[in-house]
C-alpha angles and dihedrals in degrees: 000000000000121000090250091051091049090055093051089047088058095249122144114247116227114246122231121232126201139170123241138178112248125213090258089060094251122129110240136180123243131189131204119196135171127217134176124243114218127209120177090352094304133104108249101168146344135246122216112196127191116194142167107253097173092116091050092051090051090049091051090051091049090050091049090052090048090051092051089050090049093052093047090050090048093055091050092047099051092090092048093064115188097005093049093045091054091051090052092052090052091049092049092048088051090053091050091049089052089053090052092051090053091059094046092054087063096044110039094169091066097039107144093020094112092047093050092047090048092054093048093045089050091050092049093048090050091048090052091054097243122166120273090250093052092047091051091045097054092044094054093042088052091053089065102023091122096045087118089068088077086086093053118092111256092231090061093048091053099035109142094210135054115293123249119242090258093050091047092051089051092050088053091063093069099089091054092045089050090052092049090053096047106032098090095047112101099227117172086234132053090259097151092051093049091049096050093047101046092101095046116112132211094245094050094254095117131088160290095013103011092236119181135215116313092010085078111075116247092239089054090051090052092051091048093058093043091050093050095047093050093046094052093046096047134072118264128188092250099042142021122253119273124214123266092252089063089052094050092046088053096054090041092053091055099035108140091013105063101357135047107258092220091055092045090051093049092049093048091050090054094055102032101033107026102035094243116175132191109253119250 
């Protein structure tokens, strides 16, 4: 099947990586990828994007090293039972927090966004009566749900005006990039899946896969609502923050359409009935 046919069939084209010599004399890594632009449900043109992915390659290498350290620590801790297991969880969480900090250094306007989303996702999962493992899993996935933005140029992330269509298409690649970074790490929770699905929507209008309803994991649906509420209620480069009532009205308006009604109800109860507040 040709590349063009694969795009029309909805398949994801593989990107091409290459090394190049930068002006400062350092060898860096570039990536060229092609994506379709849709208009009226039809492909009308294609975008070819070339970008510097050196930081992403470094991040992937750091993650691989962290995974190796985690597995070595796991082998040493097997005989330590409960105490060793708790130490491993703390070490893994520290690694996850380091990943989150990496993203925030590239996007200062949303510094703290992942942490606030994680706290809200944790509270929603607790309110819904999920298991301790599920609650911990969605919290830790939320802490790094935007890790894929490491591949997005910083000037786009902090752009003070509306994005162009090409820039928006590039932003939409971050869930898949996050999945690619995390998929081979043996987390005790489905972190990679939660990350790649956090922009999917119940009616299939989300991305990157256009999943619908129950095809989206419950933890991903929780993260989606937490992410939207925090985004609306917080400042962004291109708009001021809106109040939490505006955020709750938004998810309520699209409950059952874009968002899981059970998650929307649990989130609304937290703010309107239990005095929950987004952390500073």
